[in-house]
PLY file of the C-alpha trace (Angstrom):
ply
format ascii 1.0
element vertex 318
property float x
property float y
property float z
element edge 317
property int vertex1
property int vertex2
end_header
133.15 175.16 125.83
131.40 171.88 125.08
130.39 170.63 121.64
126.81 171.45 120.64
127.04 174.99 121.98
125.57 178.26 120.63
127.01 180.34 117.83
129.58 182.82 119.16
127.70 186.13 119.07
130.98 188.07 119.19
131.77 186.54 115.79
128.29 186.33 114.27
125.84 189.09 115.36
122.83 187.92 117.35
120.38 189.16 114.71
121.97 186.88 112.09
121.24 183.32 111.06
118.42 180.86 111.68
116.30 181.41 114.81
117.07 178.55 117.17
116.90 178.68 120.94
119.93 180.67 122.17
121.38 180.18 118.65
122.05 176.52 119.39
122.80 174.20 116.48
119.65 172.87 114.80
120.41 169.16 115.09
118.02 166.30 115.84
120.39 164.25 117.95
120.46 162.70 121.41
124.15 161.85 121.27
126.57 163.72 123.55
123.97 166.26 124.69
122.72 167.12 128.16
119.54 168.85 127.00
117.47 169.33 123.86
115.04 172.17 123.11
111.84 170.90 121.46
108.94 172.92 120.10
105.34 171.69 120.34
103.37 174.27 118.31
99.89 173.08 119.27
96.98 175.21 120.51
93.84 173.24 119.65
93.27 172.81 123.40
92.87 176.55 123.91
89.54 177.69 125.38
89.72 181.48 124.95
92.40 183.18 122.85
94.11 180.96 120.24
97.53 181.58 118.74
100.09 180.02 121.08
100.96 177.56 118.33
103.33 180.38 117.36
104.86 180.43 120.85
107.89 178.23 120.08
108.92 180.45 117.19
108.56 183.65 119.25
110.50 182.22 122.20
113.31 181.13 119.92
113.53 184.56 118.29
113.55 186.37 121.64
116.19 184.01 123.04
118.87 185.33 120.70
119.51 188.05 123.29
120.53 185.51 125.95
124.13 184.81 126.91
125.70 181.72 128.42
126.95 183.04 131.77
124.56 183.40 134.71
126.14 185.88 137.15
123.77 185.08 140.01
124.59 181.37 139.99
128.13 182.03 138.72
127.87 179.36 136.07
128.41 179.22 132.31
125.74 176.91 130.96
127.87 175.60 128.13
130.97 174.97 130.16
128.91 172.35 131.97
126.28 171.28 129.44
125.92 170.59 125.74
122.60 171.20 124.03
120.86 171.45 120.68
117.64 172.80 119.24
115.91 169.54 118.31
113.24 171.21 116.20
109.47 170.76 116.50
107.12 167.83 116.99
104.88 167.57 113.92
101.43 167.83 115.50
98.09 167.57 113.66
96.35 170.97 113.82
92.79 170.67 115.06
93.08 167.09 116.28
93.77 166.69 119.98
94.20 162.94 120.41
96.15 162.41 117.19
98.47 165.23 118.23
98.84 163.64 121.68
99.98 160.43 120.00
102.60 162.30 118.01
103.81 164.32 121.01
104.18 161.25 123.20
105.91 159.27 120.44
108.22 162.18 119.61
109.26 162.83 123.20
109.53 159.20 124.38
113.04 158.64 122.98
114.24 161.85 124.62
112.97 160.86 128.06
114.48 157.41 127.53
117.88 158.99 126.84
120.21 160.92 129.13
119.14 164.23 127.52
116.72 166.50 129.39
113.89 167.88 127.21
113.15 171.60 127.32
109.73 171.89 125.68
108.32 175.08 124.15
104.52 175.23 123.91
101.91 175.50 122.68
98.96 175.43 125.07
98.98 173.61 128.40
97.07 170.62 127.07
100.36 169.36 125.61
101.69 168.54 129.08
99.43 165.49 129.40
101.01 163.94 126.30
104.44 164.94 127.61
103.82 163.27 130.97
102.75 160.09 129.17
106.17 160.00 127.55
107.92 160.84 130.83
106.08 158.12 132.75
107.10 155.49 130.19
110.74 156.18 131.04
110.53 157.16 134.71
107.23 155.93 136.12
105.02 158.42 137.98
106.95 161.66 138.48
106.63 164.62 140.79
105.00 167.66 139.20
106.28 171.15 139.99
103.61 173.34 138.44
103.70 177.15 138.25
100.43 178.58 136.95
97.47 180.80 137.71
95.10 177.89 136.96
95.02 174.41 138.47
94.06 172.79 135.12
92.34 169.93 136.96
88.86 170.07 135.42
87.63 166.66 134.27
86.10 167.88 131.01
85.30 170.93 128.93
82.09 171.08 126.85
81.80 167.33 127.40
85.28 166.59 126.05
88.17 165.22 128.09
91.08 167.15 126.70
91.82 170.85 126.60
94.25 173.14 128.37
92.15 173.18 131.53
92.14 169.39 132.05
95.70 167.95 131.72
96.42 167.39 135.39
93.09 165.75 136.17
93.94 163.13 133.56
97.60 162.97 134.60
96.42 161.97 138.08
93.77 159.57 136.74
96.31 157.88 134.43
98.91 157.56 137.20
101.46 159.72 135.37
102.29 161.84 138.42
102.50 161.15 142.12
100.14 163.72 143.69
101.66 163.28 147.14
105.04 164.56 145.95
103.64 167.22 143.61
102.75 170.87 144.11
100.93 173.60 142.20
102.16 177.13 142.87
100.52 180.52 142.25
96.99 179.28 141.55
94.52 182.15 141.66
91.63 183.79 139.85
87.89 183.03 139.66
86.57 179.54 138.84
83.42 177.96 137.41
83.16 176.05 140.72
85.32 174.76 143.56
85.70 171.19 142.27
88.88 172.08 140.40
90.57 172.49 143.78
88.67 169.80 145.67
89.66 166.95 143.37
93.46 167.42 143.38
93.53 168.07 147.12
91.57 164.88 147.77
94.24 163.05 145.76
97.00 164.56 147.90
98.23 167.27 145.53
99.34 170.40 147.37
98.09 173.76 146.08
100.03 176.84 147.16
97.65 179.56 146.02
98.73 182.89 144.64
97.24 184.68 147.64
99.12 182.48 150.09
102.36 182.79 148.14
102.13 186.58 148.35
101.38 186.33 152.08
104.17 183.93 153.11
106.86 185.22 150.74
109.37 183.53 148.49
111.66 181.95 151.08
108.93 180.09 152.94
107.36 179.05 149.64
110.66 177.71 148.34
111.11 175.65 151.50
107.67 174.09 151.04
108.33 173.34 147.38
111.73 171.78 148.05
110.39 169.65 150.88
107.56 168.41 148.67
109.68 167.31 145.69
112.87 166.26 147.50
114.46 162.94 146.50
112.08 162.38 143.59
112.17 162.71 139.82
110.65 166.09 139.00
109.04 167.53 135.87
108.66 171.33 135.85
105.72 172.79 133.97
105.54 176.58 133.75
102.48 178.37 132.39
103.54 181.90 131.54
100.31 183.25 133.08
101.84 182.47 136.50
103.19 185.97 136.00
100.85 188.89 136.47
99.03 190.07 133.35
101.04 193.31 133.56
104.21 191.31 132.83
102.79 188.94 130.19
100.15 190.50 127.95
100.83 187.82 125.34
98.97 184.87 126.82
95.60 183.29 126.24
94.01 183.41 129.71
95.69 186.24 131.64
95.12 186.74 135.37
95.81 189.72 137.59
97.19 189.37 141.12
100.20 187.43 139.93
103.95 187.60 140.13
106.90 189.46 138.64
109.52 188.02 136.35
112.07 188.34 139.18
109.87 186.26 141.47
109.50 183.62 138.76
113.26 183.41 138.25
113.89 183.15 141.98
111.29 180.42 142.46
112.55 178.31 139.54
116.17 178.73 140.54
115.86 178.02 144.26
113.24 175.28 143.93
115.15 173.24 141.35
118.77 173.56 142.53
120.03 170.16 143.63
116.81 168.39 142.60
116.51 165.49 140.15
114.94 167.37 137.25
113.92 165.20 134.30
112.53 167.96 132.05
110.46 171.09 131.76
107.97 172.81 129.55
106.93 176.43 129.21
103.51 177.02 127.70
100.83 179.54 126.72
102.94 182.26 125.06
100.69 184.04 122.54
102.82 186.31 120.32
99.99 188.12 118.52
98.93 189.79 121.78
102.45 190.40 123.06
103.87 193.90 123.47
107.52 194.61 122.64
108.21 190.85 123.04
108.01 191.15 126.83
106.11 187.85 127.20
108.55 185.98 124.97
111.50 187.58 126.78
110.07 186.47 130.12
109.59 182.96 128.74
113.10 182.54 127.38
114.55 184.10 130.54
112.80 181.52 132.72
114.10 178.72 130.51
117.60 180.22 130.72
117.33 180.10 134.51
116.34 176.44 134.36
119.29 175.67 132.07
121.56 177.48 134.52
120.21 175.27 137.28
120.90 172.17 135.19
124.47 173.38 134.74
124.82 173.95 138.49
123.34 170.56 139.25
125.79 168.90 136.89
128.66 170.80 138.48
127.41 169.72 141.90
124.98 172.32 143.25
124.96 173.28 146.90
121.85 174.91 148.33
0 1
1 2
2 3
3 4
4 5
5 6
6 7
7 8
8 9
9 10
10 11
11 12
12 13
13 14
14 15
15 16
16 17
17 18
18 19
19 20
20 21
21 22
22 23
23 24
24 25
25 26
26 27
27 28
28 29
29 30
30 31
31 32
32 33
33 34
34 35
35 36
36 37
37 38
38 39
39 40
40 41
41 42
42 43
43 44
44 45
45 46
46 47
47 48
48 49
49 50
50 51
51 52
52 53
53 54
54 55
55 56
56 57
57 58
58 59
59 60
60 61
61 62
62 63
63 64
64 65
65 66
66 67
67 68
68 69
69 70
70 71
71 72
72 73
73 74
74 75
75 76
76 77
77 78
78 79
79 80
80 81
81 82
82 83
83 84
84 85
85 86
86 87
87 88
88 89
89 90
90 91
91 92
92 93
93 94
94 95
95 96
96 97
97 98
98 99
99 100
100 101
101 102
102 103
103 104
104 105
105 106
106 107
107 108
108 109
109 110
110 111
111 112
112 113
113 114
114 115
115 116
116 117
117 118
118 119
119 120
120 121
121 122
122 123
123 124
124 125
125 126
126 127
127 128
128 129
129 130
130 131
131 132
132 133
133 134
134 135
135 136
136 137
137 138
138 139
139 140
140 141
141 142
142 143
143 144
144 145
145 146
146 147
147 148
148 149
149 150
150 151
151 152
152 153
153 154
154 155
155 156
156 157
157 158
158 159
159 160
160 161
161 162
162 163
163 164
164 165
165 166
166 167
167 168
168 169
169 170
170 171
171 172
172 173
173 174
174 175
175 176
176 177
177 178
178 179
179 180
180 181
181 182
182 183
183 184
184 185
185 186
186 187
187 188
188 189
189 190
190 191
191 192
192 193
193 194
194 195
195 196
196 197
197 198
198 199
199 200
200 201
201 202
202 203
203 204
204 205
205 206
206 207
207 208
208 209
209 210
210 211
211 212
212 213
213 214
214 215
215 216
216 217
217 218
218 219
219 220
220 221
221 222
222 223
223 224
224 225
225 226
226 227
227 228
228 229
229 230
230 231
231 232
232 233
233 234
234 235
235 236
236 237
237 238
238 239
239 240
240 241
241 242
242 243
243 244
244 245
245 246
246 247
247 248
248 249
249 250
250 251
251 252
252 253
253 254
254 255
255 256
256 257
257 258
258 259
259 260
260 261
261 262
262 263
263 264
264 265
265 266
266 267
267 268
268 269
269 270
270 271
271 272
272 273
273 274
274 275
275 276
276 277
277 278
278 279
279 280
280 281
281 282
282 283
283 284
284 285
285 286
286 287
287 288
288 289
289 290
290 291
291 292
292 293
293 294
294 295
295 296
296 297
297 298
298 299
299 300
300 301
301 302
302 303
303 304
304 305
305 306
306 307
307 308
308 309
309 310
310 311
311 312
312 313
313 314
314 315
315 316
316 317
């Protein structure tokens, strides 16, 4: 087992101690670590149900049930990787642009290091500030985006920034390369069709929820892998990619979505062997959760991504 690994839950029970992700050490360090878990407890960009500022805390608490070994991928995360819970970015509640400045400044040194950030949101507006930090270190990156919403509106109530606009501005600011990026699972009613027209005109591929159901996982995975191959990839996962039946604890739920198994399979098979530079998981709203099932889905998806990182470090074969 590597240094910077979780507490041994066969020595200290999982319901004991401070709530960190997977019971990792709470250390703000970038030395000798392969990944760091970072909370961004910000939800001022929310347009409907607020409260996902408490998402990082809920995901951490639910993650105590996780174990290191992934039997599907046959990998022990911490035999290959070292990681810590880096703590939270100190945002400014109620102030979007000031919080963006703090998020970008807080994440920039992580992206500039060899550690991969695993970011716990917060609403989806935080991803614009995250991509600003990523682009400083890597240039325009490929976006692998699982969501029920495209989040490519140009404004909301006359303002640029909320959780429905981050990827419009990410394209406009040159933070992502649309031609090597893909949005997966997009579905649900819209105010108008421009949210799809704009990204498609820029070259961003949208694999809708309806089409994903129709073509199935294997064909979808092939399309995703072909799109992001041989590029630096940032994964952003909005928990409402899953059907509302699986994630009641989210701010803008949509029916017609996907199961937790399908989410795990898509993340695993899409990211194996790819150059992943980071991920975030956003829009977990604990106050509307039931029996922690939304938080459990969230931490399980992150666990799958960490398992992929371990496989990639070991030398993944697809």
